[in-house]
C-alpha positions, 0 to 999 in steps of 0.5 A, a space after each residue: 672793328 675796334 682797335 686801340 691806338 696810343 697817342 702821345 701829346 707833347 706840350 711846352 710848359 713854363 716852370 720856375 726853377 728849382 722845380 720839384 716833382 715826385 712819382 712812385 719811387 723818385 723825387 726830382 729837383 730840376 736845378 737848371 736846363 742841364 741839371 736834375 737831381 733824382 732821389 730814389 726812396 724805394 732803394 736809397 740812392 741819390 743821383 745828379 744828372 748833367 741833363 734834363 730828361 722828361 722824367 720830372 714832368 711825366 704823366 705819373 709825376 706830381 709837383 711837390 714843394 721844396 720841403 717835401 723834396 728836402 724831407 725825402 732827400 734827408 731820409 735817403 741820406 740818413 739811410 745811406 749814411 747808416 750803411 757806411 
């Protein structure tokens, strides 16, 4: 008999702050242990969260540069300002 078993792997990693990452519709800037900036480029929005979730480090995210983050951030900011 064959069955599917899901496994969850948890590991500790060391990062330098600020840390930048991206997935299919968000870019993240980890500012500190308690603050993360999340920018949605699929539907323009910007959010600063007063907590650090695991989303910037999820399996479907990849590390990006500060320039890549800033470019996406500025594009979203421009779209939001156009709607005002």
